[in-house]
Each structure stands twice: as C-alpha cells, then as structure tokens.
PLY file of the C-alpha trace (Angstrom):
ply
format ascii 1.0
element vertex 361
property float x
property float y
property float z
element edge 360
property int vertex1
property int vertex2
end_header
87.62 130.55 150.36
87.04 128.79 147.04
83.82 127.23 148.37
82.36 130.61 149.24
83.47 132.10 145.94
81.63 129.27 144.22
78.50 130.00 146.25
78.73 133.69 145.36
78.90 132.73 141.69
75.70 130.71 142.05
73.96 133.56 143.87
74.90 136.07 141.18
73.05 133.97 138.62
70.10 132.77 140.68
69.18 135.98 142.52
68.37 137.87 139.32
65.95 135.11 138.30
63.89 134.95 141.49
64.32 138.60 142.55
64.61 137.83 146.26
67.31 139.11 148.62
69.54 136.16 149.54
72.43 135.73 151.96
74.60 132.73 152.72
75.90 132.66 156.26
78.55 130.40 157.78
78.20 128.65 161.13
79.89 131.54 162.96
77.16 133.93 161.82
79.10 135.82 159.14
77.65 136.49 155.69
80.03 134.85 153.20
78.01 135.38 150.01
75.07 137.61 149.17
72.89 138.89 146.36
74.03 142.29 147.74
77.81 141.93 147.76
78.20 144.87 150.14
76.76 142.70 152.91
79.55 140.11 152.66
81.50 140.08 155.93
78.63 141.43 158.03
77.21 139.51 161.00
73.87 137.68 161.03
72.81 137.45 164.72
69.99 134.93 164.17
72.51 132.40 162.89
75.07 133.20 165.56
72.48 132.41 168.22
71.27 129.22 166.46
70.92 126.20 168.73
72.65 123.52 166.67
71.43 120.69 168.89
67.74 121.43 169.35
66.75 123.72 166.47
65.18 122.53 163.21
66.91 122.89 159.85
64.42 125.57 158.77
63.20 128.50 160.85
61.93 132.06 160.41
63.07 135.25 162.14
62.15 138.90 161.54
60.35 138.14 158.27
63.18 136.04 156.82
63.49 132.29 156.19
66.63 130.40 157.28
67.66 126.99 155.97
70.65 125.09 157.31
72.58 122.91 154.88
75.96 121.24 154.89
78.74 120.46 152.43
80.01 116.87 152.50
78.33 116.43 155.92
80.94 118.72 157.45
80.83 122.45 156.69
77.52 124.01 157.81
75.99 127.06 156.15
72.63 128.84 156.19
70.65 130.17 153.25
68.70 133.27 154.29
65.94 134.77 152.12
63.49 137.62 152.61
59.96 136.28 153.15
58.35 133.41 155.04
56.04 131.83 152.44
56.11 128.24 151.24
57.53 129.44 147.94
60.46 131.06 149.75
61.14 127.81 151.65
61.11 125.93 148.34
63.56 128.46 146.88
65.87 127.90 149.84
65.83 124.12 149.38
66.33 124.42 145.64
69.24 126.81 146.08
70.83 124.45 148.59
70.61 121.65 146.01
72.17 123.84 143.30
75.03 124.88 145.57
75.67 121.29 146.62
75.77 120.20 142.97
78.23 122.95 142.09
80.54 122.26 144.97
80.54 118.54 144.24
81.22 119.24 140.58
84.28 121.19 141.64
85.56 118.19 143.57
84.58 115.53 141.05
85.67 117.57 138.05
82.47 117.22 136.07
82.75 117.28 132.31
80.16 117.64 129.56
79.74 113.88 129.35
78.95 113.57 133.05
76.51 116.48 132.82
74.68 114.71 129.99
74.59 111.51 132.04
72.93 113.38 134.90
70.44 115.03 132.56
69.24 111.76 131.00
69.06 110.12 134.43
66.89 113.02 135.67
69.38 113.91 138.40
69.24 117.68 137.90
66.37 120.15 138.17
65.59 122.72 135.48
67.28 125.48 137.48
70.37 123.35 138.00
70.36 122.48 134.31
70.35 126.16 133.38
73.44 126.66 135.50
75.20 123.57 134.16
74.42 124.51 130.58
76.09 127.89 131.08
79.01 126.43 133.01
79.78 123.73 130.43
78.80 125.70 127.33
75.86 123.44 126.43
73.74 125.75 124.29
70.21 125.11 125.62
68.16 125.85 122.50
70.01 123.76 119.92
68.15 120.77 118.45
69.58 117.44 119.58
68.73 113.77 119.36
69.80 110.88 121.59
71.03 107.61 120.10
71.45 104.71 122.53
74.05 102.23 121.30
73.72 98.87 123.06
76.28 96.08 122.72
75.43 92.39 122.82
78.17 91.89 125.41
80.23 93.93 127.87
82.31 95.78 125.26
80.86 99.28 125.35
84.26 100.81 126.17
85.72 99.37 122.96
82.84 100.84 120.96
83.17 104.18 122.79
86.87 104.53 121.91
86.17 103.79 118.26
83.29 106.26 118.03
85.35 109.04 119.61
87.29 109.07 116.34
84.04 109.43 114.38
82.44 112.01 116.69
85.27 114.13 118.14
84.47 116.17 121.24
84.99 119.55 119.55
82.31 119.09 116.86
79.20 119.67 118.97
78.23 116.01 119.48
78.59 114.42 122.91
79.53 110.78 123.35
79.00 109.18 126.77
80.23 105.80 128.00
77.09 105.05 129.98
77.76 101.57 131.35
79.53 98.35 130.34
76.99 97.68 127.58
75.82 101.13 126.58
77.16 104.18 124.79
75.01 107.29 124.36
75.45 109.71 121.47
73.85 113.13 121.83
73.78 114.27 118.21
73.58 117.93 117.37
70.97 118.42 114.65
71.51 120.94 111.90
68.67 122.41 109.85
69.13 120.10 106.88
69.20 116.88 108.94
66.04 114.79 109.41
65.06 111.46 110.99
65.79 109.43 107.85
69.34 110.76 107.78
69.74 109.89 111.45
68.71 106.33 110.64
71.25 106.20 107.80
73.92 107.52 110.15
73.01 104.87 112.72
73.32 102.16 110.06
76.77 103.50 109.18
77.74 103.39 112.88
76.59 99.78 113.13
78.58 98.79 110.06
81.70 100.64 111.22
81.61 99.06 114.68
81.09 95.57 113.28
83.90 95.95 110.72
86.40 97.52 113.10
85.69 95.59 116.31
83.40 92.63 115.37
81.15 93.79 118.24
77.44 93.45 117.44
75.33 96.43 118.45
71.76 97.66 118.19
70.83 101.34 118.15
67.74 103.10 119.45
66.96 106.55 118.05
64.83 109.02 120.01
63.04 111.96 118.44
64.75 115.25 117.70
64.21 117.73 120.55
64.52 121.52 120.24
65.88 122.08 123.75
68.37 120.51 126.14
65.55 120.42 128.71
63.95 117.63 126.62
67.09 115.56 126.27
65.85 112.98 128.78
62.69 112.48 126.71
64.76 111.63 123.64
66.85 109.22 125.73
63.75 107.44 127.09
62.35 107.19 123.56
65.57 105.64 122.29
65.54 103.13 125.15
61.91 102.20 124.44
62.68 101.86 120.73
65.29 99.21 121.54
62.96 97.44 123.96
60.02 97.13 121.56
62.25 96.57 118.53
63.85 93.54 120.15
60.59 92.26 121.60
58.76 92.26 118.26
61.72 91.11 116.14
61.75 94.25 114.02
63.92 93.69 110.95
67.45 95.03 111.32
69.17 96.38 114.43
68.33 100.07 114.06
65.17 101.01 115.97
63.73 104.49 115.47
61.11 105.53 118.00
58.79 107.36 115.62
58.75 104.49 113.09
57.59 101.94 115.68
54.08 103.28 116.20
52.31 99.89 115.94
54.89 98.17 118.13
54.66 100.87 120.80
50.88 100.72 120.74
50.83 96.94 121.18
53.46 97.16 123.90
51.07 99.23 126.02
48.25 96.68 125.80
47.94 94.84 129.14
49.28 91.29 128.98
45.98 89.86 130.25
44.15 91.31 127.26
46.84 90.10 124.85
46.55 86.61 126.28
42.76 86.60 125.91
42.82 87.46 122.19
45.82 85.28 121.33
44.20 82.20 122.84
41.16 82.73 120.62
43.35 82.18 117.53
46.38 80.18 118.60
44.64 77.05 119.81
46.27 73.61 120.02
45.60 72.80 116.35
47.09 76.10 115.24
50.22 75.53 117.32
50.78 72.19 115.56
50.62 73.88 112.15
52.78 76.89 113.04
56.12 75.12 113.14
59.43 76.79 112.29
59.02 76.18 108.56
55.57 77.73 108.53
56.68 80.79 110.53
59.56 81.33 108.09
57.13 81.04 105.17
54.72 83.55 106.72
57.43 86.07 107.54
58.82 85.89 104.01
55.29 86.25 102.57
54.78 89.41 104.63
58.21 90.77 103.69
57.19 90.48 100.04
53.86 92.28 100.56
51.75 89.11 100.06
53.31 88.43 96.65
53.03 84.67 96.03
55.47 84.36 93.14
58.27 86.41 94.72
57.89 84.62 98.06
58.05 81.19 96.40
61.15 82.24 94.46
62.98 83.46 97.57
62.04 80.31 99.51
63.13 78.09 96.57
59.80 76.30 96.52
57.10 75.85 93.87
54.26 78.37 93.89
51.75 75.54 94.48
53.71 74.47 97.57
53.33 77.96 98.98
49.61 77.97 98.22
49.28 74.59 99.97
50.96 75.97 103.10
48.73 79.03 103.15
45.64 76.84 102.73
46.80 74.74 105.67
47.15 77.87 107.82
43.69 79.05 106.77
42.16 75.73 107.76
43.81 75.76 111.20
43.36 79.45 112.10
40.44 80.59 109.97
42.60 83.34 108.46
43.48 83.58 104.77
46.83 85.35 104.72
46.37 86.24 101.05
43.64 88.59 102.22
45.00 91.91 103.49
42.61 92.15 106.45
43.37 88.61 107.59
47.09 89.16 107.10
47.01 92.27 109.29
44.98 90.43 111.94
47.46 87.55 111.99
50.45 89.90 112.15
49.03 91.77 115.13
48.08 88.56 116.92
51.58 87.18 116.38
53.08 90.35 117.86
50.76 90.18 120.87
51.65 86.52 121.35
55.32 87.48 121.28
54.66 90.11 123.95
52.79 87.58 126.08
55.59 85.00 125.84
58.24 87.61 126.68
56.33 88.72 129.77
55.71 85.19 131.06
59.20 83.85 130.25
0 1
1 2
2 3
3 4
4 5
5 6
6 7
7 8
8 9
9 10
10 11
11 12
12 13
13 14
14 15
15 16
16 17
17 18
18 19
19 20
20 21
21 22
22 23
23 24
24 25
25 26
26 27
27 28
28 29
29 30
30 31
31 32
32 33
33 34
34 35
35 36
36 37
37 38
38 39
39 40
40 41
41 42
42 43
43 44
44 45
45 46
46 47
47 48
48 49
49 50
50 51
51 52
52 53
53 54
54 55
55 56
56 57
57 58
58 59
59 60
60 61
61 62
62 63
63 64
64 65
65 66
66 67
67 68
68 69
69 70
70 71
71 72
72 73
73 74
74 75
75 76
76 77
77 78
78 79
79 80
80 81
81 82
82 83
83 84
84 85
85 86
86 87
87 88
88 89
89 90
90 91
91 92
92 93
93 94
94 95
95 96
96 97
97 98
98 99
99 100
100 101
101 102
102 103
103 104
104 105
105 106
106 107
107 108
108 109
109 110
110 111
111 112
112 113
113 114
114 115
115 116
116 117
117 118
118 119
119 120
120 121
121 122
122 123
123 124
124 125
125 126
126 127
127 128
128 129
129 130
130 131
131 132
132 133
133 134
134 135
135 136
136 137
137 138
138 139
139 140
140 141
141 142
142 143
143 144
144 145
145 146
146 147
147 148
148 149
149 150
150 151
151 152
152 153
153 154
154 155
155 156
156 157
157 158
158 159
159 160
160 161
161 162
162 163
163 164
164 165
165 166
166 167
167 168
168 169
169 170
170 171
171 172
172 173
173 174
174 175
175 176
176 177
177 178
178 179
179 180
180 181
181 182
182 183
183 184
184 185
185 186
186 187
187 188
188 189
189 190
190 191
191 192
192 193
193 194
194 195
195 196
196 197
197 198
198 199
199 200
200 201
201 202
202 203
203 204
204 205
205 206
206 207
207 208
208 209
209 210
210 211
211 212
212 213
213 214
214 215
215 216
216 217
217 218
218 219
219 220
220 221
221 222
222 223
223 224
224 225
225 226
226 227
227 228
228 229
229 230
230 231
231 232
232 233
233 234
234 235
235 236
236 237
237 238
238 239
239 240
240 241
241 242
242 243
243 244
244 245
245 246
246 247
247 248
248 249
249 250
250 251
251 252
252 253
253 254
254 255
255 256
256 257
257 258
258 259
259 260
260 261
261 262
262 263
263 264
264 265
265 266
266 267
267 268
268 269
269 270
270 271
271 272
272 273
273 274
274 275
275 276
276 277
277 278
278 279
279 280
280 281
281 282
282 283
283 284
284 285
285 286
286 287
287 288
288 289
289 290
290 291
291 292
292 293
293 294
294 295
295 296
296 297
297 298
298 299
299 300
300 301
301 302
302 303
303 304
304 305
305 306
306 307
307 308
308 309
309 310
310 311
311 312
312 313
313 314
314 315
315 316
316 317
317 318
318 319
319 320
320 321
321 322
322 323
323 324
324 325
325 326
326 327
327 328
328 329
329 330
330 331
331 332
332 333
333 334
334 335
335 336
336 337
337 338
338 339
339 340
340 341
341 342
342 343
343 344
344 345
345 346
346 347
347 348
348 349
349 350
350 351
351 352
352 353
353 354
354 355
355 356
356 357
357 358
358 359
359 360
C-alpha cells in the first residue's frame, strides 16, 4: 500500500539518525515497514495479541517499546523499537508525529509555501523539518530572511499575485499568501546582499505595490538567518518590527528589526513604569502646551537634528517664532529641546507615553 511505502520511506531516513531497530506493524500483527527490510511481512505476536479495548497506547514486551497510533482516526498501526527507556518512548512518539505529517502531506498535497507556513507557525519539529527540507528541496543551510508584508485592508491576495511576477517560484525565493492581510516573502540571501539592500528592496516592493494596485502596505524585515531552522525567528522579528514601528510612529512604512533597537527596548518596559515616568513630565500644564501645532514643530525640529534655521524654513515660520515655541515648551516641561540631553529625554518620554496610550486604548 502507498501508506506503508510512505512509512518505509520515513523509516529509511530516521533509523540511520537514531540507530535503533524500528518496526511498524499493522493491526493484524504483520510488519509492514522496518529499518531491516527483510523483516517486512513477518508476524509480530505482541501486537496480534493486543487488547484494543483495555490496553494502553504504549506498552513494553520482551525489551521492546510499542506505541499505537492511527491515521485519520481510522487505520491503526504500532511503532516498535528496541529498548524500554524514556528516550525510546519519546522516539516512538516523535516518529508517529513525523509519519502522520507525511501521510497528511500526501493527502493535502503540501507545497513549499505550505511547508514555510508551518515552519514559521512552529508546527513542525526539527526532525520533521529535516525530512520536509529534503522532500521539498529546501536547502537547510542557505541564508534567508523573512519579510512580512502587511496590507492596510483585506487585499493580500492582490499583492501576492503581483509579487509572484517579481519573485518567481523558480528563483529560490518563496512567497506565501499567509492570510487576508499578510504576505510573507522568504528571501534567499546571496553573499553580496546585506540588510541595507534588503531595506532598499522592501522600499521598491512598497512603491511597486502602490503604483500597480494602489494598496498601501507596510513591511517588517527580520534578521538574516544562516539556517532554515531559524526561519521562525526571522519571521517573529519581522512581526515585532511592524508592531513597534507602528506603535512609535517610525518614519516611513519599512520597519527593519535590527534598526529599531531603541523602540524594541522601550516596548519591553512594563506599562506601569512607563506611566509613572510619563506622568512626572506630562502634567496638566504640559498637555495644554503640547497641542497638534507644537507636536508638529517638535517632530520637525528632531527630524532636522535640532537645527533651528532649517526647521523654521521647512515650517514656513520665522526663526524667532520657533524659538518662542521652544521657550514655551521649556517653561511647561522644564526641558530645553535645544539641548541634546533634554531632547533625548523628551523623545524617550514621548515614545513611552505613546506606548502607554496604545496599551490603555
């Protein structure tokens, strides 16, 4: 049967790794797959005499461990391994999981995209991943990076179809339609490519999507990982980059994990502590001063590295008007934003206040 051939294929690969004699026995007590192929077709009396009603799923007999498992809640089989230790029992359970995954993949017709989805969702073990990587020709030790592309609305499928033209399936990159708002790009990294180039590529993706579909997107970029076993880490980093980038109003819509060190640090500060420090600066008088016009002035002042003349020019106001506004802020908050230390303090407090408001909204 095809099912038993599939199980034999799994055994051929797993047995050499754990170096334990393994048999798979059907409910009638016949060995249908084995690490020693000569045993296939032989009888296994302990299984033949198994009490299906009263016996447990795992038992030991004559120095061997037996684990019952089923396929689609119908076809029952037993994994039999030499030894009775806890490690052997764990091997039996792990092998049952691998076999179940393989047999389901045969029914569901897994593809590389679905395999990547399962990897980033942490739905496969390392042993299963080794098997899947071989089966779907996913070279395990090639550097990759995950980019999470998030749409402002439910138009991820439209973005996915467009990007398939940019990143064809036969070029080593893997594009996954993750959900109605999210597309994931697993980018193969060549020796000459670095994080800055990934950010430039992401900016090009954003521009292309906007021009071709008018769909607004933001992109989170995880760190480059040397192995497929770390793909989930890169995915989680990309997701966190989007989360903190949006929370702290980072300029632009491309959020790279390793360039958001301050934002990630502040994001991990407990909200209670953020609230305590913010309230020491943003009192009632300060809130009256920090209206929309003042916030715009401050942000522009920071964008221009505390340069008074350039900030005034971009805001179309006189330099003295800008100085007046900064003096007003200093009087209300006790912070002179023309001073680097005070400017940094204010910036951090504003970010913490943003975090606090997001958490309590």
